[in-house]
C-alpha positions in Angstrom: 0.0 0.0 0.0 1.1 3.6 -0.7 0.5 6.7 1.4 0.9 10.2 -0.2 1.2 13.2 2.0 0.3 16.8 1.2 1.4 19.5 3.6 -0.3 22.8 4.4 0.7 26.4 5.1 4.1 27.7 6.4 5.9 24.4 5.7 9.5 25.0 4.6 11.0 21.5 5.1 10.2 18.3 3.2 10.7 16.3 6.4 7.4 17.6 7.8 5.9 14.0 7.8 8.8 12.1 9.3 7.4 11.8 12.8 4.0 10.8 11.4 5.6 8.0 9.3 7.6 6.7 12.2 4.6 6.5 14.5 2.4 4.8 12.0 5.1 2.2 11.2 5.7 1.5 14.9 1.9 1.1 15.4 1.6 -1.3 12.5 4.7 -3.3 13.6 3.0 -4.0 16.9 0.1 -5.5 14.9 2.4 -7.5 12.6 1.1 -5.5 9.7 3.3 -4.5 6.8 4.1 -0.8 6.7 3.0 1.2 3.6 5.4 3.1 1.4 5.2 6.8 2.2 5.9 9.8 0.0 6.0 13.4 1.4 5.1 15.7 -1.5 6.5 19.2 -1.1 5.6 22.6 -2.7 6.4 24.9 0.2 9.6 26.2 -1.5 7.7 27.4 -4.6 6.6 30.8 -3.5 8.5 31.3 -0.2 10.3 34.3 -1.7 7.1 36.3 -1.9 6.5 36.3 1.9 10.3 36.9 2.5 10.1 40.0 0.3 7.1 41.3 2.1 8.8 41.1 5.5 12.0 42.6 4.2 9.9 45.6 3.3 8.2 45.6 6.8 11.6 45.5 8.6 12.9 48.3 6.4 9.8 50.4 7.2 10.3 50.0 11.0 14.0 50.8 10.6 13.2 53.9 8.6 11.0 55.1 11.4 13.6 54.5 14.1 16.2 56.2 12.0 14.1 59.3 11.7 13.1 59.3 15.4 16.3 58.8 17.4 14.4 58.2 20.7 13.0 55.1 19.1 16.4 53.6 18.4 16.6 50.1 20.0 12.8 49.9 20.4 12.1 48.5 17.0 10.6 45.4 18.5 8.1 47.5 20.4 7.2 49.9 17.6 5.8 47.0 15.6 5.1 44.2 18.1 5.1 40.4 17.7 7.1 40.6 14.5 8.3 37.0 14.8 4.7 35.7 15.3 3.5 37.9 12.4 6.1 36.4 10.0 6.3 32.8 11.3 2.6 32.1 11.5 0.2 34.9 10.4 2.0 36.1 7.3 3.1 32.6 6.1 -0.3 31.1 6.9 -2.3 33.8 5.1 0.4 34.3 2.5 0.3 30.7 1.5 -3.5 30.7 1.4 -3.7 33.8 -0.8 -0.9 32.5 -3.0 -2.8 29.3 -3.6 -6.1 31.1 -4.3 -4.5 32.9 -7.2 -5.6 30.9 -10.2 -2.2 30.8 -11.9 -0.1 29.9 -8.8 -2.7 27.5 -7.6 -2.5 25.6 -10.9 1.3 25.6 -10.6 1.1 24.1 -7.1 -1.3 21.4 -8.4 1.1 20.7 -11.2 4.0 20.4 -8.8 2.1 17.8 -6.8 0.9 16.0 -9.9 4.5 15.5 -11.1 5.6 14.1 -7.7 2.5 11.8 -7.5 3.2 10.5 -11.0 6.8 9.7 -10.1 5.7 8.0 -6.9 3.1 5.8 -8.5 5.4 4.8 -11.4 8.1 3.9 -8.9 5.8 1.3 -7.3 3.8 -0.3 -10.1 3.1 -3.4 -7.9 1.1 -1.4 -5.4 -2.5 -0.9 -6.3 -3.9 0.8 -3.2 -3.2 4.3 -1.9 -4.3 6.6 0.8 -3.8 10.4 0.7 -3.2 12.4 3.9 -3.4 16.2 3.8 -3.2 19.0 6.3 -4.4 22.6 6.5 -4.3 24.2 3.1 -3.2 20.9 1.7 -6.8 19.7 2.3 -8.0 22.4 -0.2 -5.3 21.4 -2.6 -6.5 17.8 -2.3 -10.1 18.8 -2.8 -9.2 20.6 -6.0 -7.1 17.8 -7.3 -9.8 15.2 -6.9 -13.2 16.9 -6.7 -13.4 20.5 -7.8 -15.8 20.9 -10.7 -15.0 24.5 -11.9 -11.4 24.1 -12.9 -10.4 24.8 -16.6 -9.9 21.8 -18.9 -6.1 22.2 -19.0 -5.8 22.2 -15.2 -3.4 19.5 -13.8 -6.2 18.2 -11.6 -7.8 16.4 -14.5 -4.6 14.5 -15.2 -4.4 13.6 -11.5 -7.9 12.2 -11.5 -7.1 9.8 -14.4 -5.2 7.7 -11.9 -8.5 6.8 -10.3 -11.3 7.1 -13.0 -9.5 6.0 -16.1 -10.1 2.5 -17.4 -6.3 2.1 -18.0 -5.5 2.6 -14.3 -6.0 0.0 -11.6 -5.0 2.2 -8.7 -7.6 2.2 -5.9 -8.0 5.2 -3.5 -8.3 3.3 -0.2 -8.9 6.4 1.9 -8.5 10.1 2.5 -7.3 11.7 5.8 -7.7 15.4 6.3 -6.3 17.2 9.3 -6.9 20.8 10.4 -9.1 21.4 7.4 -10.7 24.7 6.5 -12.8 23.2 3.7 -16.1 24.2 5.4 -15.0 27.8 5.7 -13.8 27.8 2.1 -17.3 27.1 0.9 -17.8 30.8 1.4 -15.2 31.5 -1.3 -15.6 28.7 -3.8 -18.0 26.0 -4.9 -17.3 23.1 -2.6 -20.2 20.7 -3.0 -19.6 17.4 -1.3 -21.9 15.5 -3.7 -18.9 15.8 -6.1 -17.4 12.9 -4.1 -20.3 10.7 -5.0 -19.6 11.4 -8.6 -16.0 10.6 -8.1 -16.8 7.3 -6.4 -19.2 6.3 -9.2 -16.6 7.0 -11.9 -13.9 5.1 -10.1 -16.3 2.2 -9.2 -14.5 1.8 -5.9 -15.4 2.4 -2.2 -13.9 5.3 -0.3 -13.3 6.1 3.4 -12.7 9.7 4.5 -11.4 10.6 8.0 -11.5 14.3 9.0 -9.4 15.0 12.1 -10.1 18.1 14.2 -8.0 19.2 17.2 -10.1 20.8 19.9 -8.0 23.9 20.0 -7.4 24.3 16.3 -9.2 27.5 15.1 -8.6 26.6 11.4 -10.2 23.1 11.5 -13.9 22.5 10.9 -16.1 19.4 11.2 -17.8 18.4 7.9 -20.4 15.8 8.8 -23.5 17.9 8.6 -22.3 19.8 5.5 -21.9 16.4 3.8 -25.4 15.3 4.9 -26.7 18.7 3.6 -25.2 18.0 0.2 -26.8 14.5 0.2 -23.4 12.8 -0.4 -23.7 9.2 0.8 -21.7 6.9 -1.4 -18.6 6.9 0.8 -17.8 6.4 4.5 -17.0 9.6 6.5 -16.0 10.4 10.0 -15.2 13.6 11.8 -12.7 12.6 14.5 -12.2 15.1 17.3 -9.0 15.2 19.3 -10.1 16.3 22.7 -6.8 17.5 24.2 -4.8 20.6 25.0 -2.2 21.8 22.4 0.5 22.5 25.0 1.1 23.1 28.6 0.7 26.8 28.3 -2.8 26.5 27.0 -3.6 23.9 29.7 -2.4 26.2 32.4 -4.3 29.2 31.1 -7.5 27.3 30.9 -7.2 26.0 34.4 -6.8 29.5 35.7 -9.9 30.6 33.9 -8.2 32.5 31.1 -9.9 31.1 27.9 -8.8 33.9 25.6 -5.2 33.5 26.7 -5.5 29.7 26.3 -6.8 30.2 22.8 -3.9 32.4 21.8 -1.4 30.1 23.4 -2.7 26.9 21.9 -4.0 27.6 18.5 -0.7 27.6 16.6 0.5 24.3 18.1 -2.9 22.7 17.8 -2.9 23.5 14.0 0.7 22.5 13.4 0.8 19.4 15.7 -1.2 16.8 13.7 1.9 15.3 12.0 3.4 14.4 15.5 0.1 13.5 17.2 -0.1 9.9 18.6 -3.8 9.6 18.1 -3.6 10.7 14.5 -0.9 8.0 13.9 -3.2 5.4 15.6 -6.1 6.3 13.4 -4.0 6.2 10.3 -2.7 2.8 11.3 -6.3 1.5 11.7 -7.1 2.8 8.2 -4.0 1.1 6.7 -4.6 -2.2 8.4 -8.3 -2.3 7.5 -9.4 -2.1 11.1 -11.0 1.3 10.9 -14.6 0.4 10.2 -17.2 3.3 10.8 -20.5 2.1 12.0 -22.4 4.7 10.0 -21.8 6.3 6.6 -21.5 9.8 8.2 -20.8 10.1 11.9 -18.8 11.8 14.6 -16.2 10.2 16.9 -13.8 11.5 19.5 -10.7 10.5 21.3 -9.9 11.7 24.8 -6.3 11.6 26.0 -6.3 14.0 28.9 -3.2 12.8 30.7 -2.4 16.4 31.6 -5.3 16.6 34.0 -5.1 15.3 37.6 -6.2 11.7 38.1 -9.2 11.3 40.3 
């Protein structure tokens, strides 16, 4: 079996999935199940220079102000506060999102992923099953590659879909895993109709399981179950899986002391970025790979509680 990973925003290293792969392999080894072959696709380098350029301008503007006002010299960090947070999370997060939403650069990113996917599949012709795991903005990229209906005829997504709906291809899409997904929110911007998945399943003549994972503190992640029911999509198995846990000790401490807003601020970045290293996510992925993940309903909600940070009663 093959597993193809698609990363999300603010990812500058192709090793983003290394912990995830290790944990899944360890889990499967305990069950005496063969590990799949993983491939971490990477497109984060493609447009990094754009956000770098923006913040070079910002730093220059702050420096110009301190140069003009000598009493501000040495206080550049306070003139324009939280510069590191703005660049490391906010700018890169929204920068990557806005970059992808541009029709030309979005198509370029899909083409980059298509090329890597083609090489991966051709390198393992004996493997006929694949699961695709995506995170954050990568879940929107995945949606466009497989299901979006309003893309131009020359978009790379159509070539990507041939791996699953062409009579000349025997590749089976075993499952989809989305983590920290903003797909529900993105319905406000573009035509995301979950009935498109039914059309995909009918063309591929194969079953499909989709697992959507949401961390309790991740402000970017949205459950999708009722939106899927609303769109009357019912030809695949779907689960919203909630991770009911704190993102870090700082969030946990703030919440215990009755500071929910501070807890939100302290936990949201780690919650969104932490899926690839989360033990429960790896456990769920191992269940999907081994065939032991069997939802009891076509569309339902599950949750896992690992609250080891709370006092034992």
